[in-house]
C-alpha positions as CSV (number, residue, x, y, z in Angstrom):
1,M,0.9,-30.6,11.0
2,P,3.5,-33.1,9.9
3,N,1.9,-36.2,8.5
4,R,3.4,-38.3,11.1
5,L,3.4,-36.7,14.9
6,P,6.6,-37.0,16.8
7,T,6.9,-39.5,19.5
8,T,9.5,-37.5,21.5
9,A,9.9,-33.7,23.1
10,A,13.1,-33.7,20.8
11,G,10.9,-34.6,17.8
12,W,8.4,-31.9,18.5
13,L,11.3,-29.3,19.2
14,A,13.1,-30.0,15.8
15,E,9.9,-29.7,14.0
16,V,8.7,-26.5,15.9
17,K,12.2,-24.9,14.9
18,R,11.5,-26.5,11.3
19,R,8.5,-24.5,10.9
20,E,10.0,-21.5,12.4
21,Q,13.1,-21.1,10.0
22,E,10.3,-21.5,7.0
23,G,8.9,-18.6,8.3
24,S,5.3,-20.1,9.4
25,L,5.1,-19.2,13.2
26,F,1.4,-19.7,13.6
27,L,2.1,-23.2,12.7
28,A,5.1,-23.3,15.0
29,Y,3.5,-21.9,18.0
30,D,0.6,-24.6,17.6
31,L,3.3,-27.5,17.1
32,A,5.1,-26.4,20.4
33,R,1.6,-26.5,22.5
34,Q,0.7,-29.6,20.7
35,G,4.3,-30.8,21.7
36,L,3.9,-29.5,25.3
37,E,0.2,-31.9,25.7
38,K,2.5,-34.7,25.6
39,F,5.5,-33.5,27.4
40,P,4.4,-30.6,29.6
41,G,7.5,-30.1,31.6
42,D,9.7,-29.8,28.8
43,L,11.3,-26.5,29.2
44,A,12.7,-26.1,25.2
45,L,9.2,-26.5,24.1
46,K,7.9,-23.9,26.6
47,H,10.6,-21.7,25.5
48,R,9.3,-22.0,21.9
49,A,6.1,-21.4,22.6
50,V,6.6,-17.9,24.0
51,L,9.2,-17.1,21.7
52,C,7.1,-18.0,18.7
53,L,4.2,-16.0,19.4
54,A,6.6,-13.2,20.4
55,S,8.0,-13.4,17.0
56,T,4.7,-12.8,15.5
57,G,4.0,-9.5,17.5
58,A,1.5,-11.2,19.9
59,T,3.4,-9.4,23.1
60,R,-0.1,-9.4,25.1
61,K,-0.3,-13.3,24.7
62,A,3.0,-13.9,24.9
63,K,3.5,-12.7,28.1
64,E,0.8,-14.4,29.4
65,E,2.2,-17.8,28.4
66,L,5.5,-16.7,29.8
67,V,3.7,-17.0,33.0
68,R,1.1,-20.0,32.5
69,L,4.2,-21.7,31.5
70,K,6.1,-21.0,35.1
71,L,9.0,-19.1,33.2
72,D,8.8,-16.0,35.0
73,P,10.6,-16.0,37.2
74,P,12.9,-18.7,35.2
75,P,13.3,-21.9,36.7
76,H,16.4,-22.9,38.2
77,I,18.5,-23.6,35.2
78,S,22.1,-22.5,34.8
79,L,22.8,-19.5,32.6
80,A,25.8,-21.4,31.3
81,S,23.8,-23.9,29.4
82,Q,22.2,-22.7,25.7
83,L,18.5,-23.4,27.1
84,G,19.1,-21.7,30.2
85,L,20.1,-18.2,28.5
86,D,17.4,-18.7,26.1
87,I,14.9,-18.8,28.6
88,A,16.6,-15.7,30.8
89,T,16.3,-13.9,28.1
90,L,12.5,-14.2,27.0
91,K,11.2,-11.5,29.5
92,P,13.7,-8.8,28.4
93,R,12.7,-9.5,25.1
94,L,9.0,-9.2,25.7
95,L,9.8,-6.0,27.6
96,K,11.6,-4.6,24.6
97,D,8.2,-5.5,22.3
98,S,6.3,-3.7,24.7
99,A,8.7,-0.5,24.7
100,L,8.5,-0.6,20.7
101,V,4.4,0.6,21.1
102,T,5.1,2.5,23.8
103,L,4.0,6.2,22.9
104,G,5.0,9.5,24.2
105,S,7.1,10.3,27.2
106,A,6.9,6.9,28.8
107,R,8.9,5.5,25.9
108,Q,12.4,6.1,26.4
109,G,11.7,4.6,30.1
110,A,10.7,1.6,29.0
111,F,13.4,0.9,26.6
112,A,15.4,1.8,29.8
113,M,14.0,-0.7,31.6
114,A,14.5,-3.3,28.8
115,A,18.1,-2.6,28.3
116,Q,18.5,-2.7,32.1
117,A,16.9,-6.9,32.1
118,Y,19.0,-7.4,29.1
119,E,22.2,-6.2,30.9
120,A,21.6,-8.3,34.2
121,V,21.6,-11.5,31.9
122,Y,24.4,-10.6,30.0
123,I,26.2,-9.9,33.2
124,S,25.0,-13.0,35.0
125,A,25.8,-15.6,31.7
126,K,29.3,-13.9,31.6
127,R,30.0,-14.6,35.0
128,A,28.7,-18.2,34.4
129,G,31.2,-18.4,31.3
130,N,28.7,-18.9,28.8
131,T,29.9,-17.5,25.6
132,E,26.7,-16.7,24.0
133,A,26.5,-14.0,26.5
134,Y,27.6,-11.5,23.7
135,Y,23.4,-11.7,22.8
136,P,21.8,-10.5,25.8
137,G,24.8,-7.5,25.5
138,V,24.3,-6.7,22.2
139,N,20.5,-6.0,23.0
140,A,21.4,-4.4,26.0
141,A,23.7,-2.1,23.8
142,T,21.0,-1.4,21.1
143,L,17.9,-0.6,23.9
144,N,20.4,1.8,26.1
145,L,20.9,3.7,22.3
146,L,17.4,4.3,21.9
147,A,16.9,4.9,25.6
148,G,19.2,7.9,25.0
149,N,22.0,6.4,27.4
150,K,24.4,6.8,24.6
151,K,27.4,6.0,27.3
152,A,26.3,2.4,28.3
153,A,25.7,1.5,24.5
154,L,29.0,2.3,23.2
155,R,30.5,1.0,26.3
156,L,28.2,-2.5,25.8
157,A,28.9,-2.8,22.1
158,Q,32.4,-2.5,22.4
159,E,32.7,-5.1,24.7
160,V,30.4,-7.7,22.7
161,R,32.6,-6.2,19.5
162,D,35.6,-7.6,21.6
163,Q,34.1,-10.9,22.9
164,L,33.3,-11.7,19.2
165,A,36.8,-10.7,17.4
166,T,38.1,-13.8,19.5
167,W,35.3,-15.7,19.0
168,P,36.8,-19.4,18.7
169,G,36.8,-21.1,15.3
170,K,34.4,-19.9,12.5
171,K,31.7,-18.1,13.1
172,G,27.6,-18.6,12.9
173,F,24.7,-16.6,11.4
174,Y,23.9,-15.2,14.6
175,E,27.4,-14.6,15.7
176,I,27.9,-12.1,12.6
177,A,24.5,-10.6,12.8
178,S,25.2,-9.5,16.5
179,E,28.9,-8.5,15.5
180,L,27.1,-6.1,12.6
181,E,24.7,-4.6,15.4
182,A,27.4,-3.6,17.3
183,Q,29.2,-1.9,14.7
184,L,26.4,-0.1,13.9
185,V,25.7,1.1,17.5
186,L,29.0,2.0,17.7
187,G,28.7,4.1,14.4
188,D,31.4,2.2,12.2
189,V,29.6,2.1,9.0
190,E,32.8,1.1,6.5
191,Q,33.2,-2.0,8.8
192,A,29.5,-2.8,8.5
193,R,29.2,-2.8,5.1
194,E,31.7,-5.6,4.8
195,T,29.9,-7.5,7.6
196,V,26.5,-6.8,5.2
197,K,28.1,-8.8,2.7
198,I,29.2,-12.0,4.7
199,V,25.4,-11.6,6.7
200,R,23.9,-11.7,3.2
201,E,26.3,-14.9,2.0
202,R,24.1,-16.7,4.9
203,V,21.1,-15.4,4.8
204,R,20.8,-16.3,1.1
205,D,22.7,-20.1,1.4
206,A,19.0,-22.2,1.2
207,A,20.8,-24.7,3.5
208,Q,21.1,-22.1,6.3
209,V,18.2,-19.7,6.1
210,D,16.5,-19.2,8.9
211,Y,13.4,-16.8,8.3
212,R,12.4,-16.0,11.9
213,G,16.1,-15.2,12.9
214,Q,16.3,-12.9,9.7
215,A,13.4,-11.2,10.8
216,A,14.4,-10.9,14.5
217,M,17.8,-9.4,13.1
218,L,16.1,-6.9,10.7
219,R,13.8,-5.5,12.9
220,Q,17.1,-4.8,15.6
221,L,19.5,-3.5,13.1
222,R,16.4,-1.4,11.7
223,L,16.1,0.2,15.0
224,T,19.9,0.5,15.3
225,I,19.9,2.5,12.3
226,E,17.3,4.7,13.1
227,A,18.4,5.3,16.3
228,R,21.9,6.4,15.2
229,G,20.9,8.6,12.0
230,L,22.5,6.0,9.2
231,E,21.7,5.4,6.2
232,S,18.4,2.7,5.7
233,E,20.5,1.7,2.7
234,L,22.5,-0.4,4.7
235,L,20.3,-2.9,4.9
236,E,18.6,-3.4,1.6
237,A,21.2,-6.4,0.8
238,L,20.0,-8.2,3.9
239,A,16.2,-7.7,2.4
240,P,14.3,-10.6,3.0
241,R,13.1,-12.7,0.0
242,R,10.0,-11.4,-1.0
243,V,6.3,-12.3,-0.3
244,I,3.5,-12.2,-3.4
245,H,0.1,-12.2,-3.9
246,Y,-0.7,-13.5,-7.5
247,V,-3.4,-13.5,-9.8
248,G,-4.1,-13.3,-13.5
249,H,-6.2,-14.7,-16.1
250,I,-7.5,-18.1,-17.0
251,I,-6.2,-19.3,-20.2
252,S,-8.5,-20.1,-22.8
253,A,-8.8,-23.8,-24.3
254,P,-6.4,-24.0,-27.5
255,N,-7.7,-22.3,-30.7
256,K,-10.6,-20.4,-28.5
257,P,-10.6,-17.1,-27.8
258,G,-9.9,-15.5,-24.1
259,R,-8.3,-12.9,-22.3
260,F,-5.4,-15.2,-21.6
261,P,-4.9,-16.7,-25.3
262,A,-3.3,-20.5,-25.2
263,E,-0.7,-19.7,-27.5
264,Q,1.0,-17.0,-25.0
265,E,1.5,-19.6,-22.6
266,P,5.4,-20.2,-23.2
267,M,5.9,-16.0,-23.2
268,V,3.9,-15.7,-19.9
269,K,5.4,-18.5,-18.5
270,K,9.3,-17.2,-19.5
271,A,7.9,-13.8,-18.2
272,I,7.0,-15.3,-14.6
273,K,10.0,-17.2,-14.0
274,K,12.3,-14.3,-15.0
275,M,9.6,-11.8,-12.6
276,L,10.1,-14.4,-9.5
277,A,14.1,-14.4,-10.1
278,D,14.6,-10.8,-10.3
279,E,12.2,-10.2,-7.4
280,D,14.0,-12.6,-5.0
281,V,10.3,-14.2,-4.1
282,G,10.4,-16.5,-1.7
283,F,6.9,-17.1,-0.5
284,G,3.5,-16.9,-3.4
285,Y,0.3,-16.5,-2.0
286,G,-2.6,-17.0,-4.4
287,S,-5.6,-19.9,-6.1
288,L,-4.6,-22.7,-8.8
289,A,-7.2,-21.6,-11.9
290,A,-5.8,-23.1,-15.3
291,G,-3.6,-20.4,-17.0
292,A,-1.6,-17.8,-14.9
293,D,-2.1,-19.1,-11.5
294,I,-0.9,-22.9,-12.4
295,L,1.8,-20.8,-13.9
296,F,3.0,-19.0,-11.0
297,A,2.5,-21.9,-8.5
298,E,5.0,-24.1,-10.9
299,A,7.5,-21.4,-11.0
300,L,7.5,-20.9,-7.6
301,L,8.1,-24.8,-6.9
302,G,10.5,-24.6,-9.4
303,R,12.3,-22.4,-7.1
304,K,12.1,-24.1,-4.2
305,A,9.5,-20.9,-2.9
306,S,6.9,-21.4,-0.2
307,L,4.0,-21.8,-2.2
308,H,0.2,-21.2,-0.1
309,V,-2.5,-22.1,-2.2
310,V,-6.5,-21.0,-1.1
311,L,-9.1,-22.6,-2.8
312,P,-13.0,-20.8,-2.6
313,F,-14.9,-24.0,-2.0
314,D,-14.6,-27.6,-2.8
315,R,-12.0,-29.1,-4.6
316,E,-13.5,-30.9,-7.2
317,E,-16.0,-27.8,-8.1
318,F,-13.5,-25.9,-8.1
319,I,-12.0,-28.0,-10.9
320,N,-15.0,-28.1,-13.0
321,E,-15.5,-24.3,-12.9
322,S,-11.5,-23.1,-13.1
323,V,-9.2,-25.5,-14.8
324,R,-11.3,-28.2,-16.5
325,P,-12.5,-26.0,-19.2
326,S,-8.8,-24.9,-20.5
327,G,-8.4,-28.4,-20.8
328,E,-7.6,-32.1,-19.4
329,N,-4.0,-31.3,-19.1
330,W,-4.4,-28.6,-16.6
331,V,-6.3,-30.7,-14.5
332,K,-2.7,-32.9,-14.3
333,R,-1.0,-29.8,-13.6
334,F,-3.6,-28.5,-10.6
335,E,-3.2,-31.9,-9.2
336,R,0.9,-31.8,-9.3
337,C,0.5,-28.3,-7.4
338,V,-2.1,-29.4,-5.0
339,K,0.0,-32.5,-4.0
340,A,3.1,-30.3,-3.3
341,A,1.5,-27.6,-1.5
342,E,-0.3,-30.4,0.1
343,K,2.9,-32.1,1.4
344,K,3.8,-28.8,3.1
345,G,0.9,-28.1,4.9
346,T,-0.5,-25.1,2.5
347,V,-3.9,-25.7,1.4
348,R,-6.5,-24.0,2.7
349,Y,-10.3,-23.4,1.7
350,A,-11.9,-20.3,1.9
351,T,-14.7,-22.2,2.8
352,E,-15.8,-25.5,2.9
353,D,-19.0,-25.0,1.4
354,H,-20.6,-26.0,-2.2
355,Y,-20.4,-23.2,-5.0
356,L,-23.7,-23.1,-5.9
357,G,-23.2,-20.6,-8.3
358,D,-22.0,-17.8,-6.0
359,D,-19.0,-15.9,-7.9
360,H,-18.8,-14.1,-4.7
361,L,-16.6,-16.9,-3.5
362,F,-13.8,-16.0,-5.8
363,N,-13.4,-13.0,-4.4
364,Y,-13.6,-14.1,-0.5
365,A,-10.7,-16.8,-2.0
366,S,-8.6,-13.6,-3.2
367,Q,-9.1,-11.2,-0.1
368,L,-7.9,-14.1,2.1
369,S,-4.9,-14.8,0.1
370,M,-4.0,-10.9,-0.2
371,G,-4.6,-10.8,3.8
372,L,-2.5,-13.6,4.1
373,A,0.4,-12.4,2.3
374,L,0.4,-9.6,4.4
375,L,0.4,-11.4,7.4
376,R,3.1,-13.4,6.6
377,A,5.6,-10.3,5.4
378,Q,4.7,-8.4,8.1
379,H,6.0,-11.5,10.8
380,L,9.4,-11.7,8.2
381,F,9.8,-8.0,8.0
382,A,9.5,-8.9,4.3
383,P,9.1,-6.9,0.9
384,V,5.5,-7.4,-0.8
385,E,3.7,-7.0,-3.5
386,Q,1.3,-8.3,-6.1
387,I,2.1,-10.0,-9.4
388,V,-0.7,-10.1,-12.3
389,V,-1.1,-11.8,-15.6
390,W,-3.4,-9.1,-17.1
391,D,-5.0,-8.3,-20.3
392,G,-5.3,-4.4,-19.7
393,L,-9.1,-4.3,-19.9
394,P,-11.7,-4.2,-17.3
395,P,-13.4,-6.7,-15.1
396,S,-16.3,-7.9,-17.2
397,G,-18.0,-9.2,-13.6
398,P,-18.1,-8.6,-10.0
399,T,-15.1,-10.6,-9.6
400,G,-11.8,-11.3,-11.3
401,T,-7.8,-10.0,-11.9
402,A,-9.0,-6.5,-12.3
403,V,-11.0,-6.7,-9.4
404,D,-8.6,-8.3,-6.9
405,M,-6.0,-5.4,-8.4
406,E,-8.2,-2.2,-7.7
407,I,-8.9,-4.2,-4.0
408,W,-4.5,-4.1,-3.6
409,K,-4.2,-0.8,-5.2
410,R,-6.8,0.5,-2.1
411,A,-4.1,-0.5,0.6
412,H,-1.5,1.3,-1.4
413,L,0.7,-1.7,-1.9
414,P,3.1,-2.1,-4.6
415,R,2.1,-4.1,-8.0
416,K,3.8,-5.3,-10.8
417,E,2.1,-6.7,-14.6
418,I,2.5,-9.2,-17.2
419,R,0.6,-8.6,-20.1
420,V,-1.3,-10.7,-22.2
421,G,-4.3,-10.8,-24.5
422,N,-4.8,-9.8,-28.0
423,G,-7.7,-7.4,-28.0
424,F,-9.9,-9.5,-27.6
425,I,-13.0,-7.6,-25.4
426,P,-14.8,-10.7,-23.4
427,P,-18.3,-10.2,-23.3
428,P,-20.1,-9.6,-19.8
429,R,-20.3,-12.5,-18.1
430,A,-23.7,-14.2,-17.0
431,P,-24.4,-14.4,-14.4
432,A,-23.9,-18.2,-12.5
433,A,-27.2,-20.1,-12.1
434,I,-27.8,-19.7,-8.5
435,K,-29.6,-22.6,-6.9
436,G,-32.6,-21.6,-4.8
437,S,-33.6,-18.1,-4.6
438,M,-31.2,-16.5,-2.0
439,Q,-27.8,-15.3,-2.8
440,R,-25.1,-15.4,-0.5
441,N,-22.6,-12.2,0.3
442,T,-19.6,-11.8,2.4
443,H,-20.5,-9.8,5.1
444,A,-18.6,-9.2,8.5
445,M,-20.3,-10.6,12.0
446,L,-20.2,-9.7,15.1
447,F,-21.3,-12.0,18.1
448,S,-20.6,-10.9,21.8
449,D,-22.2,-11.5,25.2
450,I,-21.7,-10.7,29.6
451,H,-19.7,-13.6,30.9
452,G,-21.3,-13.8,34.4
453,F,-24.7,-12.8,33.2
454,S,-26.5,-16.2,34.1
455,R,-25.6,-15.6,38.0
456,L,-27.4,-12.5,38.1
457,R,-30.7,-12.3,40.2
458,D,-34.1,-11.3,39.1
459,E,-33.9,-8.0,41.0
460,Q,-30.4,-7.7,39.6
461,L,-31.8,-7.2,35.9
462,P,-33.5,-4.2,35.6
463,A,-30.2,-2.5,36.3
464,F,-28.6,-4.9,34.1
465,I,-30.9,-3.3,31.2
466,D,-30.6,0.5,32.4
467,V,-26.6,0.2,33.1
468,L,-24.9,-2.5,30.7
469,L,-27.3,-2.9,27.7
470,K,-27.8,0.8,27.7
471,C,-24.4,1.3,27.4
472,S,-24.1,-1.5,24.4
473,A,-27.0,0.4,22.5
474,K,-25.5,3.6,22.5
475,V,-22.4,1.9,20.7
476,V,-24.6,0.2,18.6
477,H,-26.8,3.0,18.0
478,R,-23.3,5.1,16.6
479,N,-22.5,2.7,14.1
480,R,-26.0,2.0,12.9
481,A,-25.3,3.5,9.5
482,D,-22.7,0.5,9.4
483,T,-24.9,-2.2,10.1
484,R,-27.1,-4.5,7.9
485,F,-28.5,-6.4,11.2
486,R,-28.7,-6.2,14.6
487,N,-30.6,-8.6,16.8
488,T,-30.5,-9.2,20.6
489,W,-31.0,-11.8,23.2
490,G,-30.5,-11.8,27.1
491,D,-27.0,-10.2,26.9
492,G,-26.1,-11.8,23.3
493,L,-25.8,-9.7,20.6
494,F,-25.7,-10.4,17.0
495,L,-24.8,-7.6,14.4
496,V,-24.0,-7.6,10.8
497,F,-21.8,-5.5,8.4
498,D,-20.9,-4.9,4.7
499,D,-17.1,-3.8,6.1
500,A,-15.1,-5.7,8.2
501,G,-13.4,-3.0,9.3
502,K,-16.4,-1.2,10.6
503,A,-17.5,-4.3,12.4
504,A,-13.8,-3.9,13.8
505,E,-14.5,-0.4,15.4
506,C,-17.7,-1.0,16.8
507,A,-16.7,-4.5,18.5
508,L,-13.6,-2.1,19.9
509,Q,-15.9,0.6,20.8
510,L,-18.1,-1.9,22.6
511,Q,-15.6,-3.4,24.9
512,E,-14.0,0.1,26.0
513,A,-17.3,1.6,26.5
514,L,-18.5,-1.5,29.0
515,G,-14.7,-1.5,30.1
516,R,-15.2,1.9,31.8
517,I,-18.5,0.9,33.8
518,D,-17.8,0.3,37.5
519,L,-19.5,-3.0,38.0
520,E,-19.5,-3.4,41.8
521,A,-20.4,0.0,42.1
522,N,-23.7,-0.8,40.4
523,G,-24.0,-4.1,41.9
524,F,-22.5,-6.4,39.6
525,P,-20.1,-9.4,40.5
526,G,-16.7,-7.6,39.9
527,D,-15.8,-10.8,37.5
528,M,-18.3,-10.0,34.6
529,G,-16.9,-9.5,31.5
530,L,-17.9,-8.6,27.3
531,R,-16.7,-11.2,25.6
532,V,-16.7,-10.4,21.2
533,G,-16.0,-12.7,18.4
534,L,-15.5,-11.7,15.0
535,H,-15.4,-13.4,11.6
536,F,-16.0,-12.8,8.0
537,G,-17.6,-15.2,5.5
538,P,-20.2,-15.7,2.7
539,V,-23.6,-15.7,4.1
540,Y,-27.3,-15.7,2.9
541,A,-29.8,-12.8,3.5
542,A,-33.3,-13.2,3.3
543,R,-36.7,-12.0,4.8
544,D,-37.0,-14.2,8.3
545,P,-40.5,-15.8,8.0
546,I,-40.7,-15.3,11.9
547,L,-39.2,-12.2,12.6
548,K,-40.6,-10.4,9.3
549,R,-37.6,-8.3,8.3
550,K,-34.2,-9.5,6.6
551,N,-31.8,-12.0,8.7
552,F,-28.8,-13.6,7.8
553,F,-28.2,-17.4,7.5
554,G,-25.5,-19.8,7.0
555,A,-22.9,-21.8,8.3
556,Q,-20.6,-18.9,8.5
557,V,-22.8,-17.5,10.9
558,S,-22.4,-20.7,12.8
559,H,-18.7,-20.3,12.9
560,T,-18.8,-17.0,14.1
561,A,-21.0,-18.1,16.7
562,R,-18.2,-20.2,18.0
563,V,-15.6,-17.5,18.5
564,E,-17.3,-15.7,21.3
565,P,-17.9,-18.3,24.1
566,V,-13.8,-19.0,24.3
567,T,-12.9,-15.2,23.9
568,P,-11.4,-14.2,27.4
569,E,-13.4,-11.1,29.4
570,G,-12.7,-7.9,28.1
571,C,-11.0,-8.8,24.6
572,V,-11.8,-9.4,21.1
573,Y,-11.2,-12.5,19.1
574,V,-11.2,-12.8,15.4
575,T,-10.6,-15.7,13.0
576,E,-8.1,-16.1,10.9
577,T,-10.2,-14.4,7.9
578,M,-11.1,-11.7,9.6
579,A,-7.5,-10.8,10.6
580,A,-6.5,-11.5,6.8
581,V,-9.4,-9.3,5.4
582,L,-8.3,-6.3,7.9
583,A,-4.7,-6.6,6.8
584,V,-5.8,-5.9,3.4
585,N,-8.6,-3.6,3.6
586,N,-7.2,-1.8,6.7
587,P,-3.9,-0.9,6.3
588,G,-2.3,0.3,9.7
589,Q,-5.9,0.4,11.5
590,F,-5.7,-2.6,13.6
591,T,-3.4,-5.0,14.9
592,C,-4.1,-8.9,15.2
593,Q,-2.0,-10.9,17.1
594,Y,-2.4,-14.3,17.4
595,V,-3.9,-16.7,20.2
596,G,-3.0,-20.0,18.8
597,M,-5.3,-22.8,17.7
598,T,-8.4,-22.9,19.8
599,E,-11.4,-25.4,20.4
600,A,-14.1,-23.0,19.5
601,A,-17.5,-24.0,21.5
602,K,-19.6,-26.9,21.1
603,N,-17.2,-29.0,19.6
604,Y,-17.0,-27.2,16.6
605,G,-13.1,-28.2,16.2
606,P,-10.2,-26.1,16.4
607,M,-9.6,-22.7,14.8
608,R,-7.0,-20.3,14.5
609,M,-8.1,-16.8,16.7
610,F,-6.3,-13.9,17.0
611,L,-6.7,-11.1,19.5
612,L,-8.1,-7.5,17.9
613,E,-6.5,-4.5,19.2
614,H,-6.1,-1.1,17.6
615,S,-2.9,-0.7,15.8
616,R,0.1,1.3,17.5
617,V,3.8,2.2,16.6
618,G,6.6,-0.4,16.4
619,W,5.6,-3.5,15.1
620,N,4.1,-2.5,12.1
621,R,7.0,0.0,11.3
């Protein structure tokens, strides 16, 4: 959030657009919603709220927002104005997004419906004299191409091309990008190659870069090229700046042995700077330990890239554990990097808990960093990779550079290495001194309940147990091999898993199973519904003296319990951490659509929430 909140609707809108251009779409949507709390009737903020959600792939939520904000049907505002055109194209945009994830024979029909919606806006905007009418026109052309209506596609693309050929004054980014799209629809490859060069100059101009707009352009152009059967290399020059997850060894103190010797710092610093330039890196996600992490952070800041820092626990404890042992100079460098990232609002803590000697928290933070990098790359249609500073040796404990590399490798993602070391073989890492007798480990946790249960009468309870609880029990039993703990009370269910993907699959199975039940036919209110919340975090496992069996405890259990009460019936909501862990460990299996900062139950505070669904074709392409 900005340090000083805007005082006008125009100020809120400017802040939203600034975050969009940076590619911070989650934050842009949250700011639009916050601005609407102050200025509930502002149409421009309403438009940006829906657009930001749509740009993250949250089509379902964006459709709901379109209706909730009374933008469907569009308000009475002239299509001769920019805002009028922007609002009018929201519904066609969402129809296009829905078509992209439509399967089978219905796909072409869905594209045709989106094409008709765009063409209707195009015709009306031209009639109103809006020079920006080329935008819905070129969308209608591409969507007709995808729908198999080539004749209409070529007609519309030529109209747009003719309109832009006589454009008064200097063309902006969107005019040139639309001209390129029209050329590709028409199959004019040679002219398209020349236009690509112009577009590249614009997207590489720091003063003009718009990551949201660039991502939307790339998705559209890729669809056009695929439908036309053209070579994908046409668009290689337009690839957005790369997103990286950076990681590496902590540097040794001067004249001390270590996996990253202090005397190799200049070499590594130079290698990192060169690699970030060669790879055209624009976004970096990682931690801030002394050595490789801080060298990456400094290099990212030096090239004005976006630095995103994830600290595993309390800041001062982290400094004492992972920064100060390498020398006080590294503490000063840490503080400079943190201050720069905090200014941009890009510092987060994997957990607000204390370290307590628990090394698993480092791995937890690493998975969060990796997942956030992947989510950012998906939204921006940007290439993503891991860059590591590594000595080539296996891990000396349960966490560390080699462990993070293995997680990334399992996701089949690209990696580049900068080698350090001088043959030093570290001794096995001694377990840290853990306070207390219990240890924390990271687990996925599921809470669910049936909204409306409290309205049931006593005579309905036998049927509730026999129908609804028995249905849930079948799903839980089917997943029993993956669960570490199961508990129920009334309509509530609490499950603990080792694996985030298994937890997500079980949650969706629960919703699917209960969704098939005809509630009214079984004597229940028709508006009853299952709510499921998921989170991933470090918790204690210990024998419960009351239950006389293992149970799970900790702040992260409470964190999970606050998700389910704010989840709509029939949905599965997950926290940002859970979404990130699924992105890196279960690529292509699930989608997590952003629904915004949501006030958690019992005054727990706002949390970023995502709607969990099985992955379908379209958005991950």
